[in-house]
N, C-alpha and C positions, 0 to 999 in steps of 0.2 A: 484862853483855852482853845479857841479856834485856830490861833496862830501856832500854838504848840502842835496841834493835830496836823496842820498844813506842813509844818517843818518836818514832822515825822514821815509824812507821805512823800515829801521831796527827797528825803534821805533814802527812803525805800526805792524810789524811782532811780536814783543815782546808783544804788547797789545793784538793782536789776540790770541797768545799762552796763555797768562794769562787768557783771557776771556773764551777760550775753556776749560781751566782747572777749572774755577770756575762755569761752567755750569753743569747741570746734564748730566750724561753719555748718557742717553737715548734721551734727547731732543737736537736735532741738526738741522742745516740748511745745505743742500747740493745743491750747484749751479751746473749748467751744465758746467760751465767754469769760471775760475778766470779772464781771459782776453777775450774780444770780440771786433770785429770790430763794428763800428757805424752802426746803423740800423738793427743789427742782433737781434735774439730772445734770451732773458734771462729767464731761468726757475729756480725755487727753489723747493726743497722738504723739508718740515718741518716734522720731525718724532719724535716719543717718547713722545707724549703729549696726554692729554685727550681732545678729540674732543668736548665733551659736555661743556667744559669750554670756548670754543671759541679760535680763533687764529688770529693774524695779523702779517704781515711782515713789518718791519720798517727799516728806514734809519735814519741817523742823522737829515736829513731835514724834513721828513714826513713819513706818512704811505703809503705803496704801495697800490694803488687802485685795485679793482677787484680781491682781493685775500682773502682767498684761495679757491681752489676747493678740497673738502675732498675726499680722496681716500678710507680710511677705518677709523676705530675707533682711530687710532693713527698716521695717516699720511695725509698730505695735500700738494697740489702743487700750485705754483703761477707762472704765465707766464706774462712777459712783451714783447709784440709783437715786438716793435721797441725801441731799447735802444739808448740813445744819450750820447755824451761825458759828458754832465752835470749830467748824472745818475751815474757816477763813485762814489765809496765810500763804506762805511761799511753797511752791511745788516745783519739782524738777525730776528729770530722769537720770538714772545711773546704770551704766552697763557693767557687766561682770568683770571686764578687763580694766576697769578704773576710769572709763570715760564719764563725763558729766555734761549734761545739757545746760542751756540757759535756764534762768529762774523766772517763773511767772507768779505774780501776786494775785490770788483769787480772793474776792470779797463776797461773802454771803450775808445778805441782809434780811431782816424781818420787816423792814419798812415798805412803803407803798411804791417807791420809785427807784429805778436803776438806770444807769447810763450804758448804752451799748456802744462800744468803741473798738477800733482795730486791736486784735489780740497780738499782732506782730508789728514790729517797726515798719513804717511806711516810707516810701522813697520820695525824695524831693521831686516836686513837679506833679505828683499825683493829686487826685481829688479825694478828700477824706470826709466821710459822713459820720456824724455823732447823732445818736438817736436816744430820745428820752422815753422810757417805757413805764407806764402806770400799771400796777398789778390789778387794780380794781376795775379797769375798763380796757376793752380791746381797741377802742378808738385812739387816735393819735392826739395826745394832749397838747395844749399850748404851753410852752415851757420857756424858762429863762436859762441861759447857758453862762457858765463861769469858767474863767481860766485863772489858776493860781489864786482863787478866792475873789477875783474881780469880775463883775458883770460885764460880759462882752456882747451878748445878744439877748434881746428881750422880746417876748411875745412870739417866738417861733412856733410853728405848728409841729412840734415834736422832733423835727430834724434840723440839724445845722450842718451845712456843707462848707468845708474849707477848700477853696479852689487853689490849685498850684501851691501845695503845701511846701513849706521851707523850714529850716532849722529854727527860725524865729517863732514858729507855731508850737514848738515843744513845750510841754508843761502838764499840769494836773487839771483835768476838766471834770466838771460836774454839772448837773442840771437841777432845776427846781420847778415843781408843778404844784401850785396851790400851797398847801402847808407841808407838802412832802418834798424831801430833797434826797438826791442820790448820793452815794459815796463818790469820792474822787478817784479817777484812774489816769495813769500817765499816757501821754501821746509821745511816741519816740519817732524821730525822723532820721533816716539815713541818707547819705549822699549818693551821688551817681556811681561812685566807685565801690566795688565789692571785692574782697579778698577771699578766694575759694581755697579750701584746704581739705585733706582727707579726714575721715572720721578719726577721732582721737581715742586713746593714744596710738601712735605708730610704733612699730617694732624696730629695734636696732638692726642696722644692716639693710633696711629697705630703702628704696628710692622714693623720695617725697617730692611732689610737685605742688607749688603754690601758684595760683593763677589770679592775675589782677584783671578784673572785668569792668570796663567803662560802660555802664548800662545805657547811658544816653547816646553814646557814640561807640558802638561795638566794633567799628572798623579802626578805631584808634587803639593800637596795641602797645605802644611804648609805655613802660612803667618803671618807676624807681621803687626798690624794696628796702625796707628798714627792719632792723632787729634791735629790740630794746632801745629804740630811739636813734640808733646809729645807721647811717646809710651803708648798705652792704653790696648792692648790685643795681645795675641798670639793664633792662632787657628790652629788646626790640620786638619780642614776641609776646610780652606780657606774662612770661612764666619764669619762675625761679625753681630750678631743679637742684635738690640736695641729694647727692649720691651717698649711699651707705651712711644713712643718718645715725647719729649717736647722741648720747646725753648732752654733749656740748652744744648741740644744735637747738636745745630747748630754749624757749624765750617768747617774747611778745613781738609779733610781726605785723607790719602794715605795708600798704603800697600807695603810691601817688601816681595818678594817670591824668595828664592834662592839668586842669585846675581842681580836680577832685581828689579827695583822700579817703581811703577806706577806714573802717573801724579796725581796732587792734584785735588780733587773734592770737591765742596762745598755742604753741606747739609743744605737745607732751610726747616723750619718748620712753618706752618701757624696755627693759632688758630682754634679750633673746633667751628663750627657754632652751637649756642644753638638751642633747639627745639622750637616749637610754644609757649610753656608755659614760655619760657625764663629762666627756672631754670634747667631743666633736660638736660642731654647730651646723645649722642648716646651710650656711654659706659654704662650708667645707663639702657638704654633700653636693651642692650645686657645682663646686669645682671638680668633683669626681665625675659628675654626670657627662660632661663632654667626652671623657675617655671611652664611654660606652658607645657613643654615637658613631665614631669611625669603625669600630668593630662590627656593628650592625650593618653599616654600609658595605664593609668588606664581605660579610656573609651574603649580603644581597647581590653583590657583584659576582661572587663565586657561583651563586645559584643560576644566574642568567648565563654565565660562561658555560656551565655544565649543560644547560639546555641547548646552547648554540653548538657545542661539541656533538651532542647526541643527534641534532638535526643534520650536521655535516656528515657524520658517519652514516646516517640513514641514506643520505643522498649518494654517498660513495658506494654503498652496497647496491642501491638501485641501479647506479651507473654500471657497476661491474656485472650485475645480472643481465642487464640489457646488452652489454658488449659480448658476454658469453653466448647469449641467445643468437646474436648476429653471427658469431663464429660457427655455431652449430648449423644454422641455416645455410651459411656459405659452404660448409663441408658437405651437407646433404645435396646442395645444388651441384657442387663439383663432382660428387659421386654419381649422380644421375647423368651428368654430361659424359662422364667416363664410360658408363654403361652404354650410352647411346653410341659412343665412338667404337666400342667393341662390337656392336651389332652392325654397323655400317660397312666394314671391310668384307664380310661374307656376302652381303648383297651385291657389292661391287664386283666380287669374283664371279658370282653367278651370272651377272650381266655380261662380263667379259667373255664368259664361256659361251653364252648364248650368241654373242656377237661373233665369236670365232666360228661357231657352228654355222652361222648364217653365211659367213665369208667362205667357208669350205663348200657349202652348197652352191654359192655363187661361182666359185672357181670351177666346180664340177659342171655347172651349167655353161660356163664360158668355154670350157674345154669341149663339151659336147657340141656346142654351136660351131666351134672352130673346126671340129672334125667333120661336121656335116656340110660345111660351106663349100669345099672343092667339088663335091659331087653335084651340087647344084650348078656350078659353073660349067661342068662337063655337059650337062644336059643341054645347053645352049649351043 
């Protein structure tokens, strides 16, 4: 019976891992815990999606009500105030445009013990802490830890730390405290290499960039890209750019950087929505847009040319007015000089007349003196 339950849990873990690989890297669901006591609060965060497309949190049974509460343009949370044993199962997020997140398996128990473990895959080389929690006491119990049903640590004080975790540590873990035993939860370990992709699905005609990141050695950029197991490209920048993506580009992608290999990610492409006329597309509008840009530049250029012409005309008018003013001043000056010249000859003639009169008087005096001089000589 225990073997059957263990097999079922292993299959669930494999399904979860496969689903997490086939979902978009950005679109994911993050619960506050994988195991909870009954009547406790369960919360989810859905992130990496377009809020405008809408979102819902689902289980195999139904849609979770009263979800979600949007945090920002790419995140939303969902809260179930009181969770029951019957709420155990798989949960995931779905966006209105067809995107789907990874799947998480939530276990609700009415027993006395749960195991607190990482809710997301951990990276190779990290330290992982598993914690055994007893509902009846707040103190840390002394617990035994099991992996895949086999006892691995005995008598630990509630916590077990796995140092430098690796792929070999993957498996189903549980803990036992006294007569109580927790459910089993999977521990998933990812490699150093991660493939980053946009939120899914993408729209036909868009440019899609896949990035291969070596988290242990971020300066190592070279990467090989694979689609459906076939090598398609080698990049020195760690990026694979798909221009004008189409349905034919859909598939499972992965990358290899150095000695590390990423998990497989699925690329989904949706058809482009036609415009109101039913014939054109967004890309056709984009092709028409550049025709408007030169026209706007042309009008902008004409505007500044008109301003320059107005300024030049103003300068010419100012120059002409100044030149005319100088001509008027010159004419006035010449007129005044001419008037002065007209007055100067009359003064000169009067002066000559006075001089002539003086000379006549002098001649008269000289003649008088000349006529009186002989009489003086006779007196001697």
